[in-house]
All heavy atoms as a GROMACS GRO file, in nm:
protein
  584
    1MET      N    1  13.878  17.089   9.714
    1MET     CA    2  13.779  16.984   9.676
    1MET      C    3  13.654  16.995   9.735
    1MET      O    4  13.557  16.969   9.691
    1MET     CB    5  13.848  16.848   9.697
    1MET     CG    6  13.761  16.730   9.674
    1MET     SD    7  13.692  16.719   9.502
    1MET     CE    8  13.859  16.662   9.418
    2GLU      N    9  13.656  17.050   9.863
    2GLU     CA   10  13.535  17.053   9.938
    2GLU      C   11  13.435  17.154   9.864
    2GLU      O   12  13.311  17.120   9.858
    2GLU     CB   13  13.549  17.097  10.082
    2GLU     CG   14  13.593  16.985  10.165
    2GLU     CD   15  13.596  17.021  10.324
    2GLU    OE1   16  13.496  17.093  10.365
    2GLU    OE2   17  13.691  16.998  10.392
    3GLU      N   18  13.478  17.252   9.806
    3GLU     CA   19  13.403  17.354   9.745
    3GLU      C   20  13.334  17.294   9.623
    3GLU      O   21  13.213  17.318   9.599
    3GLU     CB   22  13.481  17.484   9.702
    3GLU     CG   23  13.540  17.565   9.817
    3GLU     CD   24  13.665  17.508   9.864
    3GLU    OE1   25  13.747  17.437   9.789
    3GLU    OE2   26  13.699  17.542   9.980
    4LYS      N   27  13.409  17.209   9.551
    4LYS     CA   28  13.353  17.141   9.421
    4LYS      C   29  13.246  17.062   9.464
    4LYS      O   30  13.139  17.036   9.399
    4LYS     CB   31  13.467  17.070   9.346
    4LYS     CG   32  13.559  17.162   9.287
    4LYS     CD   33  13.664  17.078   9.203
    4LYS     CE   34  13.771  17.166   9.147
    4LYS     NZ   35  13.866  17.093   9.066
    5VAL      N   36  13.280  16.967   9.564
    5VAL     CA   37  13.175  16.868   9.606
    5VAL      C   38  13.056  16.946   9.667
    5VAL      O   39  12.942  16.910   9.626
    5VAL     CB   40  13.230  16.782   9.715
    5VAL    CG1   41  13.126  16.678   9.787
    5VAL    CG2   42  13.352  16.691   9.657
    6LEU      N   43  13.069  17.048   9.753
    6LEU     CA   44  12.955  17.115   9.801
    6LEU      C   45  12.871  17.187   9.684
    6LEU      O   46  12.742  17.172   9.693
    6LEU     CB   47  12.997  17.220   9.896
    6LEU     CG   48  12.894  17.301   9.967
    6LEU    CD1   49  12.777  17.211  10.042
    6LEU    CD2   50  12.944  17.398  10.071
    7ALA      N   51  12.935  17.234   9.583
    7ALA     CA   52  12.870  17.311   9.476
    7ALA      C   53  12.790  17.198   9.396
    7ALA      O   54  12.661  17.238   9.367
    7ALA     CB   55  12.968  17.378   9.376
    8LEU      N   56  12.831  17.080   9.381
    8LEU     CA   57  12.775  16.975   9.307
    8LEU      C   58  12.640  16.925   9.389
    8LEU      O   59  12.544  16.914   9.330
    8LEU     CB   60  12.861  16.858   9.277
    8LEU     CG   61  12.795  16.731   9.223
    8LEU    CD1   62  12.747  16.760   9.082
    8LEU    CD2   63  12.891  16.609   9.225
    9LEU      N   64  12.667  16.909   9.519
    9LEU     CA   65  12.556  16.855   9.606
    9LEU      C   66  12.442  16.971   9.610
    9LEU      O   67  12.332  16.919   9.604
    9LEU     CB   68  12.606  16.830   9.745
    9LEU     CG   69  12.714  16.714   9.748
    9LEU    CD1   70  12.761  16.701   9.895
    9LEU    CD2   71  12.647  16.581   9.714
   10ARG      N   72  12.481  17.096   9.625
   10ARG     CA   73  12.374  17.190   9.623
   10ARG      C   74  12.290  17.208   9.498
   10ARG      O   75  12.185  17.233   9.496
   10ARG     CB   76  12.437  17.325   9.662
   10ARG     CG   77  12.480  17.346   9.812
   10ARG     CD   78  12.533  17.472   9.844
   10ARG     NE   79  12.549  17.502   9.990
   10ARG     CZ   80  12.626  17.573  10.050
   10ARG    NH1   81  12.701  17.662   9.967
   10ARG    NH2   82  12.627  17.586  10.165
   11GLU      N   83  12.368  17.183   9.383
   11GLU     CA   84  12.307  17.178   9.254
   11GLU      C   85  12.219  17.068   9.250
   11GLU      O   86  12.102  17.086   9.195
   11GLU     CB   87  12.409  17.179   9.147
   11GLU     CG   88  12.347  17.181   9.008
   11GLU     CD   89  12.461  17.185   8.904
   11GLU    OE1   90  12.554  17.258   8.911
   11GLU    OE2   91  12.444  17.122   8.792
   12GLU      N   92  12.248  16.951   9.280
   12GLU     CA   93  12.180  16.819   9.262
   12GLU      C   94  12.081  16.801   9.361
   12GLU      O   95  11.968  16.740   9.327
   12GLU     CB   96  12.257  16.704   9.257
   12GLU     CG   97  12.369  16.701   9.142
   12GLU     CD   98  12.305  16.664   9.006
   12GLU    OE1   99  12.209  16.598   9.006
   12GLU    OE2  100  12.353  16.720   8.906
   13PHE      N  101  12.096  16.851   9.483
   13PHE     CA  102  12.000  16.833   9.592
   13PHE      C  103  11.968  16.968   9.666
   13PHE      O  104  12.016  16.974   9.785
   13PHE     CB  105  12.050  16.729   9.688
   13PHE     CG  106  12.092  16.599   9.620
   13PHE    CD1  107  12.223  16.581   9.579
   13PHE    CD2  108  11.995  16.498   9.603
   13PHE    CE1  109  12.259  16.453   9.520
   13PHE    CE2  110  12.033  16.392   9.528
   13PHE     CZ  111  12.161  16.359   9.503
   14PRO      N  112  11.908  17.060   9.603
   14PRO     CA  113  11.881  17.185   9.668
   14PRO      C  114  11.806  17.185   9.799
   14PRO      O  115  11.805  17.281   9.881
   14PRO     CB  116  11.813  17.269   9.561
   14PRO     CG  117  11.761  17.176   9.469
   14PRO     CD  118  11.849  17.047   9.471
   15GLU      N  119  11.726  17.080   9.812
   15GLU     CA  120  11.637  17.076   9.927
   15GLU      C  121  11.714  17.029  10.046
   15GLU      O  122  11.661  17.037  10.166
   15GLU     CB  123  11.527  16.972   9.910
   15GLU     CG  124  11.570  16.828   9.886
   15GLU     CD  125  11.631  16.790   9.752
   15GLU    OE1  126  11.652  16.858   9.672
   15GLU    OE2  127  11.664  16.671   9.738
   16VAL      N  128  11.850  16.986  10.028
   16VAL     CA  129  11.921  16.947  10.160
   16VAL      C  130  12.024  17.042  10.194
   16VAL      O  131  12.094  17.094  10.115
   16VAL     CB  132  11.998  16.813  10.119
   16VAL    CG1  133  12.088  16.763  10.243
   16VAL    CG2  134  11.892  16.698  10.075
   17ASP      N  135  12.026  17.069  10.318
   17ASP     CA  136  12.133  17.167  10.378
   17ASP      C  137  12.254  17.088  10.418
   17ASP      O  138  12.252  17.024  10.540
   17ASP     CB  139  12.077  17.253  10.501
   17ASP     CG  140  12.177  17.352  10.542
   17ASP    OD1  141  12.288  17.361  10.497
   17ASP    OD2  142  12.138  17.423  10.649
   18PHE      N  143  12.347  17.067  10.338
   18PHE     CA  144  12.467  16.995  10.353
   18PHE      C  145  12.558  17.050  10.471
   18PHE      O  146  12.651  16.971  10.528
   18PHE     CB  147  12.545  16.956  10.237
   18PHE     CG  148  12.471  16.872  10.142
   18PHE    CD1  149  12.386  16.922  10.033
   18PHE    CD2  150  12.497  16.728  10.155
   18PHE    CE1  151  12.333  16.831   9.961
   18PHE    CE2  152  12.421  16.648  10.062
   18PHE     CZ  153  12.336  16.700   9.967
   19MET      N  154  12.533  17.168  10.504
   19MET     CA  155  12.621  17.235  10.616
   19MET      C  156  12.546  17.229  10.740
   19MET      O  157  12.606  17.287  10.840
   19MET     CB  158  12.664  17.374  10.561
   19MET     CG  159  12.739  17.386  10.429
   19MET     SD  160  12.877  17.270  10.426
   19MET     CE  161  12.989  17.346  10.535
   20ALA      N  162  12.443  17.181  10.755
   20ALA     CA  163  12.345  17.177  10.868
   20ALA      C  164  12.401  17.098  10.986
   20ALA      O  165  12.378  17.119  11.102
   20ALA     CB  166  12.192  17.146  10.839
   21SER      N  167  12.480  16.986  10.950
   21SER     CA  168  12.540  16.905  11.054
   21SER      C  169  12.668  16.838  11.001
   21SER      O  170  12.694  16.821  10.876
   21SER     CB  171  12.426  16.798  11.070
   21SER     OG  172  12.467  16.684  11.151
   22ASP      N  173  12.729  16.790  11.101
   22ASP     CA  174  12.848  16.697  11.066
   22ASP      C  175  12.806  16.560  11.085
   22ASP      O  176  12.897  16.464  11.095
   22ASP     CB  177  12.972  16.739  11.145
   22ASP     CG  178  13.044  16.855  11.099
   22ASP    OD1  179  13.033  16.899  10.990
   22ASP    OD2  180  13.102  16.923  11.190
   23ALA      N  181  12.684  16.524  11.087
   23ALA     CA  182  12.628  16.394  11.108
   23ALA      C  183  12.504  16.381  11.019
   23ALA      O  184  12.392  16.346  11.070
   23ALA     CB  185  12.604  16.365  11.249
   24LEU      N  186  12.524  16.411  10.893
   24LEU     CA  187  12.410  16.395  10.794
   24LEU      C  188  12.339  16.276  10.790
   24LEU      O  189  12.210  16.277  10.797
   24LEU     CB  190  12.462  16.440  10.660
   24LEU     CG  191  12.514  16.583  10.638
   24LEU    CD1  192  12.594  16.589  10.501
   24LEU    CD2  193  12.413  16.686  10.660
   25VAL      N  194  12.410  16.157  10.802
   25VAL     CA  195  12.340  16.030  10.804
   25VAL      C  196  12.280  16.003  10.942
   25VAL      O  197  12.161  15.966  10.969
   25VAL     CB  198  12.443  15.907  10.769
   25VAL    CG1  199  12.371  15.784  10.773
   25VAL    CG2  200  12.484  15.939  10.614
   26ASP      N  201  12.364  16.016  11.044
   26ASP     CA  202  12.326  15.995  11.177
   26ASP      C  203  12.201  16.082  11.225
   26ASP      O  204  12.120  16.030  11.298
   26ASP     CB  205  12.437  16.012  11.280
   26ASP     CG  206  12.551  15.919  11.254
   26ASP    OD1  207  12.533  15.806  11.209
   26ASP    OD2  208  12.663  15.955  11.284
   27ASP      N  209  12.194  16.197  11.174
   27ASP     CA  210  12.088  16.287  11.212
   27ASP      C  211  11.966  16.271  11.121
   27ASP      O  212  11.856  16.350  11.136
   27ASP     CB  213  12.117  16.438  11.206
   27ASP     CG  214  12.241  16.471  11.307
   27ASP    OD1  215  12.229  16.399  11.405
   27ASP    OD2  216  12.295  16.581  11.303
   28GLY      N  217  11.968  16.183  11.020
   28GLY     CA  218  11.861  16.150  10.935
   28GLY      C  219  11.832  16.256  10.839
   28GLY      O  220  11.728  16.252  10.768
   29ILE      N  221  11.931  16.347  10.802
   29ILE     CA  222  11.924  16.441  10.694
   29ILE      C  223  11.930  16.372  10.567
   29ILE      O  224  11.862  16.404  10.468
   29ILE     CB  225  12.025  16.553  10.718
   29ILE    CG1  226  11.994  16.621  10.844
   29ILE    CG2  227  12.030  16.654  10.591
   29ILE    CD1  228  12.108  16.719  10.895
   30LEU      N  229  12.011  16.274  10.555
   30LEU     CA  230  12.027  16.191  10.426
   30LEU      C  231  11.969  16.055  10.450
   30LEU      O  232  11.989  15.995  10.536
   30LEU     CB  233  12.177  16.175  10.405
   30LEU     CG  234  12.267  16.297  10.364
   30LEU    CD1  235  12.405  16.265  10.328
   30LEU    CD2  236  12.204  16.379  10.266
   31ASP      N  237  11.874  16.041  10.355
   31ASP     CA  238  11.825  15.884  10.353
   31ASP      C  239  11.900  15.803  10.241
   31ASP      O  240  11.963  15.860  10.172
   31ASP     CB  241  11.671  15.893  10.331
   31ASP     CG  242  11.634  15.958  10.198
   31ASP    OD1  243  11.713  15.968  10.105
   31ASP    OD2  244  11.514  16.009  10.192
   32SER      N  245  11.852  15.687  10.229
   32SER     CA  246  11.918  15.592  10.144
   32SER      C  247  11.904  15.633  10.000
   32SER      O  248  11.994  15.611   9.914
   32SER     CB  249  11.869  15.448  10.160
   32SER     OG  250  11.725  15.435  10.136
   33LEU      N  251  11.788  15.691   9.962
   33LEU     CA  252  11.762  15.737   9.827
   33LEU      C  253  11.859  15.843   9.791
   33LEU      O  254  11.922  15.855   9.677
   33LEU     CB  255  11.610  15.774   9.806
   33LEU     CG  256  11.575  15.807   9.659
   33LEU    CD1  257  11.596  15.690   9.569
   33LEU    CD2  258  11.425  15.833   9.658
   34THR      N  259  11.865  15.950   9.879
   34THR     CA  260  11.946  16.055   9.861
   34THR      C  261  12.103  16.006   9.867
   34THR      O  262  12.178  16.061   9.775
   34THR     CB  263  11.949  16.160   9.972
   34THR    OG1  264  11.795  16.205   9.977
   34THR    CG2  265  12.020  16.297   9.946
   35ILE      N  266  12.144  15.931   9.935
   35ILE     CA  267  12.282  15.871   9.931
   35ILE      C  268  12.295  15.798   9.797
   35ILE      O  269  12.412  15.823   9.739
   35ILE     CB  270  12.300  15.769  10.036
   35ILE    CG1  271  12.302  15.853  10.181
   35ILE    CG2  272  12.431  15.696  10.031
   35ILE    CD1  273  12.312  15.762  10.306
   36THR      N  274  12.205  15.726   9.746
   36THR     CA  275  12.221  15.671   9.619
   36THR      C  276  12.241  15.774   9.511
   36THR      O  277  12.333  15.764   9.422
   36THR     CB  278  12.108  15.571   9.588
   36THR    OG1  279  12.084  15.471   9.680
   36THR    CG2  280  12.109  15.513   9.450
   37GLY      N  281  12.167  15.882   9.519
   37GLY     CA  282  12.183  15.990   9.413
   37GLY      C  283  12.311  16.065   9.424
   37GLY      O  284  12.379  16.098   9.326
   38ILE      N  285  12.361  16.078   9.563
   38ILE     CA  286  12.497  16.137   9.578
   38ILE      C  287  12.607  16.042   9.523
   38ILE      O  288  12.697  16.100   9.448
   38ILE     CB  289  12.517  16.154   9.728
   38ILE    CG1  290  12.432  16.270   9.785
   38ILE    CG2  291  12.670  16.187   9.750
   38ILE    CD1  292  12.435  16.277   9.926
   39ILE      N  293  12.600  15.918   9.536
   39ILE     CA  294  12.692  15.820   9.478
   39ILE      C  295  12.693  15.838   9.320
   39ILE      O  296  12.809  15.849   9.261
   39ILE     CB  297  12.655  15.687   9.517
   39ILE    CG1  298  12.686  15.673   9.664
   39ILE    CG2  299  12.727  15.571   9.430
   39ILE    CD1  300  12.627  15.527   9.718
   40ALA      N  301  12.570  15.849   9.258
   40ALA     CA  302  12.575  15.870   9.122
   40ALA      C  303  12.635  16.005   9.074
   40ALA      O  304  12.708  15.996   8.980
   40ALA     CB  305  12.419  15.857   9.072
   41ALA      N  306  12.588  16.098   9.138
   41ALA     CA  307  12.650  16.240   9.111
   41ALA      C  308  12.790  16.255   9.110
   41ALA      O  309  12.863  16.296   9.033
   41ALA     CB  310  12.575  16.344   9.194
   42LEU      N  311  12.850  16.199   9.223
   42LEU     CA  312  13.004  16.200   9.249
   42LEU      C  313  13.067  16.120   9.147
   42LEU      O  314  13.174  16.153   9.099
   42LEU     CB  315  13.027  16.163   9.393
   42LEU     CG  316  12.993  16.247   9.504
   42LEU    CD1  317  13.015  16.183   9.638
   42LEU    CD2  318  13.046  16.397   9.502
   43SER      N  319  13.012  15.995   9.116
   43SER     CA  320  13.068  15.913   9.026
   43SER      C  321  13.076  15.969   8.882
   43SER      O  322  13.189  15.970   8.818
   43SER     CB  323  12.993  15.775   9.014
   43SER     OG  324  13.003  15.713   9.137
   44MET      N  325  12.977  16.034   8.847
   44MET     CA  326  12.971  16.100   8.709
   44MET      C  327  13.060  16.214   8.707
   44MET      O  328  13.133  16.242   8.607
   44MET     CB  329  12.825  16.124   8.667
   44MET     CG  330  12.752  16.011   8.646
   44MET     SD  331  12.576  16.047   8.599
   44MET     CE  332  12.591  16.137   8.448
   45GLU      N  333  13.052  16.312   8.803
   45GLU     CA  334  13.120  16.438   8.803
   45GLU      C  335  13.273  16.426   8.807
   45GLU      O  336  13.348  16.472   8.744
   45GLU     CB  337  13.072  16.511   8.924
   45GLU     CG  338  13.149  16.654   8.930
   45GLU     CD  339  13.102  16.751   8.816
   45GLU    OE1  340  12.987  16.734   8.746
   45GLU    OE2  341  13.183  16.848   8.791
   46PHE      N  342  13.329  16.321   8.896
   46PHE     CA  343  13.455  16.310   8.925
   46PHE      C  344  13.535  16.176   8.862
   46PHE      O  345  13.634  16.153   8.876
   46PHE     CB  346  13.487  16.300   9.076
   46PHE     CG  347  13.443  16.440   9.143
   46PHE    CD1  348  13.333  16.454   9.207
   46PHE    CD2  349  13.530  16.544   9.125
   46PHE    CE1  350  13.287  16.573   9.266
   46PHE    CE2  351  13.492  16.670   9.189
   46PHE     CZ  352  13.377  16.688   9.269
   47GLY      N  353  13.450  16.106   8.783
   47GLY     CA  354  13.497  15.991   8.712
   47GLY      C  355  13.542  15.875   8.805
   47GLY      O  356  13.660  15.823   8.784
   48ILE      N  357  13.480  15.868   8.910
   48ILE     CA  358  13.520  15.758   9.016
   48ILE      C  359  13.410  15.655   9.023
   48ILE      O  360  13.299  15.669   8.979
   48ILE     CB  361  13.541  15.822   9.152
   48ILE    CG1  362  13.418  15.892   9.196
   48ILE    CG2  363  13.668  15.911   9.152
   48ILE    CD1  364  13.422  15.939   9.352
   49THR      N  365  13.457  15.533   9.077
   49THR     CA  366  13.355  15.437   9.117
   49THR      C  367  13.365  15.421   9.266
   49THR      O  368  13.469  15.415   9.321
   49THR     CB  369  13.391  15.300   9.053
   49THR    OG1  370  13.397  15.314   8.916
   49THR    CG2  371  13.311  15.188   9.090
   50ILE      N  372  13.250  15.433   9.341
   50ILE     CA  373  13.253  15.433   9.475
   50ILE      C  374  13.216  15.287   9.512
   50ILE      O  375  13.087  15.243   9.489
   50ILE     CB  376  13.151  15.523   9.542
   50ILE    CG1  377  13.184  15.669   9.494
   50ILE    CG2  378  13.143  15.518   9.678
   50ILE    CD1  379  13.089  15.772   9.535
   51PRO      N  380  13.306  15.208   9.567
   51PRO     CA  381  13.276  15.070   9.597
   51PRO      C  382  13.198  15.060   9.723
   51PRO      O  383  13.187  15.150   9.799
   51PRO     CB  384  13.412  15.018   9.614
   51PRO     CG  385  13.517  15.116   9.645
   51PRO     CD  386  13.459  15.226   9.582
   52TYR      N  387  13.128  14.936   9.742
   52TYR     CA  388  13.035  14.911   9.842
   52TYR      C  389  13.099  14.942   9.982
   52TYR      O  390  13.043  15.001  10.065
   52TYR     CB  391  12.989  14.766   9.844
   52TYR     CG  392  12.892  14.737   9.939
   52TYR    CD1  393  12.757  14.778   9.952
   52TYR    CD2  394  12.943  14.650  10.064
   52TYR    CE1  395  12.676  14.742  10.057
   52TYR    CE2  396  12.856  14.624  10.148
   52TYR     CZ  397  12.723  14.673  10.153
   52TYR     OH  398  12.640  14.643  10.250
   53GLU      N  399  13.227  14.906   9.998
   53GLU     CA  400  13.293  14.918  10.138
   53GLU      C  401  13.322  15.064  10.163
   53GLU      O  402  13.336  15.113  10.285
   53GLU     CB  403  13.419  14.848  10.138
   53GLU     CG  404  13.522  14.859  10.021
   53GLU     CD  405  13.505  14.770   9.906
   53GLU    OE1  406  13.409  14.689   9.898
   53GLU    OE2  407  13.589  14.779   9.824
   54GLU      N  408  13.302  15.148  10.058
   54GLU     CA  409  13.320  15.306  10.108
   54GLU      C  410  13.195  15.362  10.140
   54GLU      O  411  13.187  15.481  10.182
   54GLU     CB  412  13.376  15.375   9.980
   54GLU     CG  413  13.518  15.343   9.949
   54GLU     CD  414  13.620  15.409  10.047
   54GLU    OE1  415  13.588  15.496  10.115
   54GLU    OE2  416  13.733  15.362  10.034
   55ILE      N  417  13.070  15.291  10.124
   55ILE     CA  418  12.945  15.353  10.165
   55ILE      C  419  12.926  15.322  10.304
   55ILE      O  420  12.854  15.238  10.357
   55ILE     CB  421  12.836  15.282  10.064
   55ILE    CG1  422  12.871  15.291   9.927
   55ILE    CG2  423  12.704  15.349  10.110
   55ILE    CD1  424  12.785  15.229   9.841
   56ILE      N  425  12.992  15.415  10.387
   56ILE     CA  426  12.976  15.399  10.537
   56ILE      C  427  12.948  15.537  10.585
   56ILE      O  428  12.970  15.640  10.527
   56ILE     CB  429  13.111  15.354  10.592
   56ILE    CG1  430  13.234  15.426  10.557
   56ILE    CG2  431  13.140  15.206  10.563
   56ILE    CD1  432  13.366  15.400  10.625
   57GLU      N  433  12.890  15.551  10.703
   57GLU     CA  434  12.857  15.680  10.769
   57GLU      C  435  12.960  15.774  10.762
   57GLU      O  436  12.932  15.888  10.732
   57GLU     CB  437  12.801  15.649  10.901
   57GLU     CG  438  12.665  15.589  10.909
   57GLU     CD  439  12.607  15.552  11.051
   57GLU    OE1  440  12.685  15.576  11.144
   57GLU    OE2  441  12.518  15.497  11.063
   58GLU      N  442  13.086  15.727  10.794
   58GLU     CA  443  13.199  15.822  10.804
   58GLU      C  444  13.228  15.909  10.679
   58GLU      O  445  13.242  16.019  10.685
   58GLU     CB  446  13.320  15.737  10.846
   58GLU     CG  447  13.450  15.821  10.863
   58GLU     CD  448  13.570  15.727  10.883
   58GLU    OE1  449  13.550  15.626  10.956
   58GLU    OE2  450  13.685  15.765  10.829
   59ASN      N  451  13.198  15.838  10.556
   59ASN     CA  452  13.222  15.907  10.443
   59ASN      C  453  13.109  15.981  10.397
   59ASN      O  454  13.130  16.083  10.314
   59ASN     CB  455  13.247  15.794  10.329
   59ASN     CG  456  13.378  15.730  10.350
   59ASN    OD1  457  13.464  15.782  10.413
   59ASN    ND2  458  13.398  15.612  10.291
   60PHE      N  459  12.981  15.972  10.448
   60PHE     CA  460  12.861  16.046  10.406
   60PHE      C  461  12.802  16.134  10.514
   60PHE      O  462  12.713  16.210  10.483
   60PHE     CB  463  12.777  15.956  10.353
   60PHE     CG  464  12.784  15.889  10.234
   60PHE    CD1  465  12.867  15.780  10.217
   60PHE    CD2  466  12.745  15.936  10.108
   60PHE    CE1  467  12.917  15.712  10.105
   60PHE    CE2  468  12.772  15.874   9.995
   60PHE     CZ  469  12.851  15.780   9.981
   61ASN      N  470  12.879  16.148  10.631
   61ASN     CA  471  12.810  16.220  10.741
   61ASN      C  472  12.848  16.378  10.713
   61ASN      O  473  12.782  16.462  10.786
   61ASN     CB  474  12.873  16.190  10.873
   61ASN     CG  475  12.772  16.094  10.948
   61ASN    OD1  476  12.643  16.102  10.928
   61ASN    ND2  477  12.816  16.013  11.036
   62SER      N  478  12.942  16.407  10.630
   62SER     CA  479  12.975  16.563  10.612
   62SER      C  480  13.034  16.573  10.474
   62SER      O  481  13.074  16.477  10.414
   62SER     CB  482  13.079  16.606  10.719
   62SER     OG  483  13.200  16.526  10.699
   63VAL      N  484  13.037  16.699  10.427
   63VAL     CA  485  13.098  16.726  10.309
   63VAL      C  486  13.247  16.705  10.313
   63VAL      O  487  13.307  16.650  10.204
   63VAL     CB  488  13.069  16.877  10.268
   63VAL    CG1  489  13.148  16.931  10.150
   63VAL    CG2  490  12.926  16.909  10.257
   64ALA      N  491  13.313  16.725  10.432
   64ALA     CA  492  13.454  16.684  10.446
   64ALA      C  493  13.479  16.556  10.416
   64ALA      O  494  13.574  16.501  10.349
   64ALA     CB  495  13.496  16.736  10.575
   65GLY      N  496  13.382  16.461  10.472
   65GLY     CA  497  13.402  16.323  10.464
   65GLY      C  498  13.382  16.277  10.310
   65GLY      O  499  13.454  16.191  10.264
   66LEU      N  500  13.284  16.337  10.240
   66LEU     CA  501  13.246  16.306  10.112
   66LEU      C  502  13.383  16.349  10.019
   66LEU      O  503  13.424  16.274   9.932
   66LEU     CB  504  13.137  16.374  10.051
   66LEU     CG  505  13.012  16.317  10.099
   66LEU    CD1  506  12.884  16.419  10.078
   66LEU    CD2  507  12.972  16.182  10.024
   67SER      N  508  13.440  16.472  10.050
   67SER     CA  509  13.552  16.519   9.976
   67SER      C  510  13.673  16.435   9.978
   67SER      O  511  13.751  16.415   9.900
   67SER     CB  512  13.589  16.658  10.024
   67SER     OG  513  13.472  16.744   9.992
   68ALA      N  514  13.698  16.393  10.112
   68ALA     CA  515  13.820  16.308  10.141
   68ALA      C  516  13.805  16.177  10.064
   68ALA      O  517  13.889  16.123  10.021
   68ALA     CB  518  13.818  16.280  10.293
   69MET      N  519  13.667  16.114  10.059
   69MET     CA  520  13.637  16.003   9.994
   69MET      C  521  13.683  16.012   9.840
   69MET      O  522  13.745  15.926   9.784
   69MET     CB  523  13.507  15.935  10.010
   69MET     CG  524  13.478  15.821   9.933
   69MET     SD  525  13.301  15.765   9.950
   69MET     CE  526  13.214  15.905   9.868
   70VAL      N  527  13.632  16.121   9.787
   70VAL     CA  528  13.649  16.145   9.640
   70VAL      C  529  13.796  16.159   9.605
   70VAL      O  530  13.853  16.102   9.517
   70VAL     CB  531  13.575  16.285   9.596
   70VAL    CG1  532  13.617  16.320   9.455
   70VAL    CG2  533  13.418  16.251   9.594
   71GLU      N  534  13.877  16.237   9.690
   71GLU     CA  535  14.011  16.249   9.677
   71GLU      C  536  14.092  16.124   9.674
   71GLU      O  537  14.168  16.086   9.610
   71GLU     CB  538  14.072  16.353   9.776
   71GLU     CG  539  14.025  16.488   9.738
   71GLU     CD  540  14.082  16.599   9.849
   71GLU    OE1  541  14.124  16.549   9.958
   71GLU    OE2  542  14.100  16.714   9.815
   72ARG      N  543  14.052  16.039   9.776
   72ARG     CA  544  14.114  15.905   9.799
   72ARG      C  545  14.085  15.816   9.672
   72ARG      O  546  14.189  15.749   9.618
   72ARG     CB  547  14.061  15.845   9.930
   72ARG     CG  548  14.134  15.722   9.971
   72ARG     CD  549  14.076  15.674  10.092
   72ARG     NE  550  13.930  15.641  10.117
   72ARG     CZ  551  13.859  15.727  10.193
   72ARG    NH1  552  13.905  15.840  10.236
   72ARG    NH2  553  13.732  15.702  10.195
   73LEU      N  554  13.955  15.816   9.613
   73LEU     CA  555  13.925  15.734   9.511
   73LEU      C  556  13.982  15.778   9.384
   73LEU      O  557  14.019  15.709   9.299
   73LEU     CB  558  13.767  15.723   9.504
   73LEU     CG  559  13.725  15.645   9.613
   73LEU    CD1  560  13.557  15.650   9.602
   73LEU    CD2  561  13.759  15.498   9.620
   74GLN      N  562  14.005  15.910   9.364
   74GLN     CA  563  14.066  15.963   9.249
   74GLN      C  564  14.219  15.928   9.241
   74GLN      O  565  14.271  15.917   9.129
   74GLN     CB  566  14.064  16.119   9.240
   74GLN     CG  567  13.925  16.176   9.203
   74GLN     CD  568  13.909  16.323   9.182
   74GLN    OE1  569  13.962  16.386   9.274
   74GLN    NE2  570  13.843  16.365   9.084
   75ALA      N  571  14.271  15.908   9.357
   75ALA     CA  572  14.422  15.885   9.362
   75ALA      C  573  14.448  15.735   9.329
   75ALA      O  574  14.564  15.698   9.302
   75ALA     CB  575  14.479  15.916   9.502
   76GLU      N  576  14.344  15.645   9.343
   76GLU     CA  577  14.363  15.508   9.302
   76GLU      C  578  14.375  15.468   9.157
   76GLU      O  579  14.341  15.546   9.068
   76GLU     CB  580  14.237  15.428   9.370
   76GLU     CG  581  14.242  15.419   9.512
   76GLU     CD  582  14.122  15.343   9.572
   76GLU    OE1  583  14.037  15.288   9.493
   76GLU    OE2  584  14.113  15.347   9.686
   0.00000   0.00000   0.00000
């Protein structure tokens, strides 16, 4: 799943180095506008709805966190 998520993110946001950090939000690499775009891209690509309570730093700080969130939401 991580490979699929990373490929999508690199395609949609080529200006962001998603592998640069395990603290993408905390380090200021992702801003609110980019996070909104990530939510939209993941929702469309994987057929999920990302509820407000899932929009936390833990889920968006790394590709691993994003992938785990997608897998969890797909299982629901």
